[in-house]
C-alpha positions in Angstrom: 0.8 -69.8 19.4 2.7 -72.8 18.4 2.5 -74.2 14.6 0.4 -77.0 15.6 -2.0 -74.6 17.2 -2.3 -72.5 14.0 -3.3 -75.6 12.1 -5.9 -76.4 14.4 -7.2 -72.8 14.1 -7.5 -73.2 10.2 -9.1 -76.8 10.7 -11.8 -75.4 13.0 -13.0 -72.7 10.5 -12.9 -75.5 7.7 -14.8 -78.1 10.0 -17.4 -75.3 11.1 -18.0 -74.3 7.5 -18.3 -77.6 5.8 -20.4 -79.3 8.6 -23.3 -77.3 6.9 -25.0 -78.9 4.1 -25.9 -75.8 2.3 -22.3 -74.4 2.5 -21.1 -77.8 1.0 -23.6 -77.7 -1.8 -22.8 -74.0 -2.9 -19.1 -74.7 -2.5 -19.2 -78.0 -4.7 -21.3 -76.5 -7.4 -18.5 -73.9 -7.6 -15.5 -76.1 -7.3 -16.2 -79.4 -9.0 -15.5 -79.9 -12.9 -18.9 -79.7 -14.9 -19.2 -83.4 -15.8 -19.1 -84.2 -12.3 -21.6 -81.5 -11.3 -24.1 -82.5 -13.9 -24.0 -86.1 -12.6 -24.6 -85.4 -8.9 -27.8 -84.9 -7.4 -27.3 -81.9 -5.1 -30.6 -82.0 -3.3 -29.9 -85.2 -1.5 -26.5 -84.6 -0.2 -25.5 -85.4 3.4 -22.5 -85.3 5.6 -20.7 -88.2 7.1 -19.8 -87.1 10.7 -16.8 -89.2 10.9 -13.3 -87.9 10.2 -10.9 -90.3 8.5 -7.7 -88.4 9.6 -5.6 -90.2 12.2 -4.7 -88.4 15.3 -1.0 -88.2 14.3 -1.6 -86.0 11.2 -4.4 -83.9 12.4 -2.2 -80.9 12.7 -1.7 -81.0 8.9 -5.0 -82.1 7.5 -8.7 -82.0 8.3 -11.3 -83.8 6.2 -14.9 -84.2 5.6 -17.0 -86.6 3.5 -20.0 -85.7 1.3 -22.5 -88.5 0.7 -24.4 -88.1 -2.5 -26.0 -90.1 -5.6 -24.6 -90.0 -9.0 -26.3 -90.7 -12.3 -24.6 -93.6 -14.3 -24.3 -94.0 -18.0 -27.5 -96.1 -17.9 -29.5 -93.3 -16.2 -29.5 -95.4 -13.1 -28.1 -94.1 -9.7 -25.0 -95.1 -7.8 -23.7 -93.8 -4.3 -20.9 -91.4 -4.4 -18.6 -90.2 -1.8 -16.9 -86.7 -2.3 -13.9 -86.7 0.0 -12.7 -83.5 0.8 -9.2 -82.9 2.3 -7.8 -79.5 3.7 -4.1 -79.1 3.2 -2.1 -76.2 4.5 1.3 -77.1 2.9 2.3 -77.2 -0.8 5.2 -79.8 -0.4 3.1 -82.6 0.4 5.5 -83.9 3.0 2.7 -85.8 4.7 1.4 -87.0 1.3 -2.1 -86.0 0.9 -2.3 -88.6 -2.0 -1.7 -91.3 0.3 -4.4 -90.0 2.9 -6.9 -89.8 0.2 -6.1 -93.5 -0.9 -6.5 -94.6 2.6 -10.1 -93.2 2.6 -11.0 -94.9 -0.7 -9.5 -98.4 0.6 -11.3 -98.2 3.9 -14.7 -97.4 2.0 -14.2 -99.7 -0.8 -13.2 -102.5 1.8 -16.6 -101.9 3.5 -18.5 -102.3 0.1 -16.6 -105.5 -0.6 -17.3 -106.8 3.1 -21.1 -106.0 2.5 -21.1 -107.6 -1.1 -22.2 -104.5 -3.0 -20.8 -102.6 -5.9 -18.0 -100.3 -5.2 -19.1 -96.8 -4.7 -17.8 -93.9 -6.6 -15.3 -91.7 -4.8 -14.4 -88.1 -6.0 -11.3 -86.8 -4.1 -11.0 -82.9 -3.7 -8.1 -81.4 -2.1 -8.8 -78.0 -0.6 -5.5 -76.2 -0.6 -5.0 -72.7 1.3 -1.2 -72.5 1.8 0.9 -69.7 1.1 3.3 -71.5 -1.4 2.6 -72.7 -4.9 0.8 -76.3 -5.0 3.6 -78.8 -5.8 1.8 -82.2 -5.4 1.1 -84.1 -8.5 -2.3 -84.1 -9.6 -2.3 -87.9 -10.5 -1.3 -90.6 -7.9 0.9 -92.4 -10.6 2.9 -89.4 -11.2 4.6 -89.7 -7.8 6.5 -92.6 -9.3 9.8 -91.9 -11.4 9.3 -94.5 -13.9 8.4 -94.3 -17.7 4.8 -94.1 -19.1 4.9 -97.7 -20.2 5.5 -98.9 -16.6 2.8 -96.4 -15.1 0.1 -98.2 -17.0 0.6 -101.1 -14.5 0.5 -98.9 -11.4 -2.4 -97.8 -9.1 -3.6 -94.4 -10.3 -6.4 -91.8 -9.5 -6.6 -88.2 -10.0 -8.1 -85.7 -7.5 -9.9 -82.3 -8.0 -7.8 -79.2 -6.6 -9.5 -76.2 -5.1 -6.5 -73.8 -4.7 -7.7 -70.5 -2.8 -4.6 -68.8 -4.3 -5.8 -69.3 -7.8 -9.4 -68.5 -6.8 -10.8 -65.0 -7.6 -13.7 -64.3 -5.2 -14.8 -61.2 -7.0 -15.4 -63.2 -10.1 -18.8 -62.7 -11.8 -19.7 -66.5 -11.6 -19.5 -66.4 -7.8 -22.9 -64.5 -7.5 -24.6 -67.3 -5.6 -21.9 -67.6 -3.1 -22.1 -63.7 -2.3 -25.5 -64.6 -0.9 -23.9 -67.2 1.4 -22.2 -64.6 3.6 -20.7 -67.3 6.0 -19.3 -69.5 3.2 -17.6 -66.4 1.4 -16.3 -65.1 4.6 -14.8 -68.4 5.4 -13.1 -69.1 1.9 -11.8 -65.4 1.6 -10.2 -65.4 5.1 -8.6 -68.8 4.4 -7.4 -67.6 1.0 -5.9 -64.5 2.7 -4.7 -66.2 6.0 -1.1 -66.0 5.1 -0.7 -62.3 4.0 -1.2 -59.0 5.7 -3.5 -57.7 3.0 -6.1 -55.4 4.9 -8.0 -54.5 1.7 -9.4 -58.1 1.6 -10.5 -57.8 5.2 -12.2 -54.5 4.4 -13.9 -56.1 1.6 -15.3 -58.8 3.8 -16.4 -56.2 6.5 -18.1 -54.2 3.9 -20.0 -57.2 3.0 -20.9 -57.9 6.4 -22.4 -54.4 6.7 -24.1 -54.6 3.4 -25.8 -58.1 4.1 -26.6 -57.3 7.9 -24.3 -60.2 9.0 -23.3 -58.4 12.0 -26.6 -59.3 13.6 -25.2 -62.5 14.2 -22.8 -61.8 17.0 -21.6 -65.4 17.4 -20.5 -65.8 13.9 -18.8 -62.3 13.8 -16.7 -63.2 16.9 -15.9 -66.6 15.5 -14.4 -65.0 12.4 -12.8 -62.3 14.2 -11.1 -64.8 16.5 -9.5 -66.5 13.3 -8.5 -63.0 11.8 -6.7 -62.3 15.3 -5.1 -65.7 15.4 -3.7 -66.1 12.0 -2.7 -62.3 11.2 -0.3 -59.8 13.0 -3.1 -57.6 14.0 -4.0 -55.7 17.4 -7.5 -55.8 18.7 -7.5 -52.1 18.4 -6.5 -52.1 14.7 -9.2 -54.7 14.1 -11.9 -52.4 15.9 -10.8 -49.3 13.8 -11.0 -51.6 10.5 -14.5 -52.6 11.6 -15.6 -49.1 12.0 -14.2 -47.8 8.6 -16.8 -50.5 7.2 -19.5 -48.6 9.2 -19.7 -51.5 11.7 -19.9 -50.3 15.4 -17.2 -52.1 17.3 -18.5 -51.2 20.8 -20.5 -54.3 21.2 -18.6 -56.8 19.3 -14.9 -56.1 20.7 -15.8 -57.0 24.4 -17.2 -60.0 23.3 -14.1 -60.9 21.2 -11.7 -60.1 24.0 -13.6 -62.1 26.6 -13.7 -65.0 24.2 -9.8 -64.7 23.5 -9.4 -64.8 27.2 -11.8 -67.7 27.7 -9.9 -69.5 25.0 -6.6 -68.8 26.6 -7.6 -70.1 29.8 -8.9 -73.3 28.3 -6.1 -74.1 25.9 -3.1 -72.7 28.0 -1.9 -70.1 25.6 -2.7 -67.2 28.1 0.7 -65.6 27.4 0.0 -65.1 23.8 -3.4 -63.7 24.2 -2.2 -61.5 27.2 0.5 -60.1 24.7 -1.9 -59.3 22.0 -4.2 -57.5 24.7 -1.3 -55.4 25.9 -0.5 -54.6 22.5 -3.9 -53.3 21.8 -3.8 -51.2 25.2 -0.4 -49.7 24.2 -1.4 -48.8 20.7 -4.9 -47.3 21.3 -5.8 -47.6 25.1 -8.1 -50.4 24.3 -11.3 -49.6 26.3 -13.1 -53.0 26.0 -10.4 -54.5 28.0 -11.5 -52.6 30.8 -15.1 -53.6 30.0 -14.0 -57.2 30.1 -12.3 -56.6 33.5 -15.6 -55.2 34.9 -17.3 -58.5 33.7 -14.8 -60.4 35.5 -15.2 -58.4 38.6 -19.0 -59.0 38.4 -18.2 -62.8 38.5 -16.1 -62.2 41.5 -12.9 -63.5 39.9 -9.8 -62.6 41.9 -8.0 -59.2 41.1 -4.8 -61.2 40.4 -6.4 -63.4 37.9 -8.0 -60.3 36.1 -4.8 -58.6 35.9 -3.0 -61.7 34.5 -5.6 -62.3 31.7 -6.3 -58.5 30.8 -2.8 -57.0 31.1 -4.3 -54.2 33.4 -2.5 -53.6 36.7 -4.2 -54.5 40.0 -4.2 -50.6 40.8 -6.2 -50.2 37.5 -8.6 -52.9 38.2 -9.3 -51.7 41.7 -10.4 -48.3 40.2 -12.8 -50.1 38.2 -14.6 -51.3 41.2 -15.9 -47.9 42.1 
């Protein structure tokens, strides 16, 4: 897959995870500093369906906005936005600080136009890249001027959730462990840029313990993510599942079919075909044959089945009998 495709894969997991209000509540109660958590009414949060990331930088960022109410110093309540920006890179070449500022400006301009008080905006950058985070925590620190001059410059500070610094095994993540989807998403994004299979095994063990594999749709969604971002064959993925007492017989054919369908839709057949062939070579991956049988049942031409499964036309004809 190309670089931009990989970014989109990460973005898809982020969007699916943070389009659920309960996932957001649990995450924010873990990620936000204590003074902010204590001021926000988490029972009434909602999600703004609009994305504020422009088309030209969607390969670098994804975002979501949480609408909430915050208690003020006078015990009154004021509207508050929590603007969450997903960032894959540590260098900040596309400048996430400016992207956050753009959101702030747009929303505050709406407040001015509608003659209401400016809302409170809490920016949170969610970083899961492989390098150390290098972007200044305060907007004003980008400018190479002395502190006396900085006093006159625009400034704000953001909250940083860096998956590289986050310990998912920590005791204070107890509530998170009851939300298997959210925990899986965060851990897989944390480990997306390394080949640490022990982390994957931990997640699979959790799936088995919590009965998460009963939801085939969600399991296949996460296995797709693992397949795309790691150098792993389908056969190795199947064996890793089975080491965690998860039967791969039903799951893997669905995954193989989903990858094939995705390849046809997105024009990345070559990469998927290569991955499936690698699985066949390493372990004579039986579920590819099951996928071929399904395609035969749907009356797809033999040459197309061969193209998308890596099987020869002769092997496919044998499956007809």
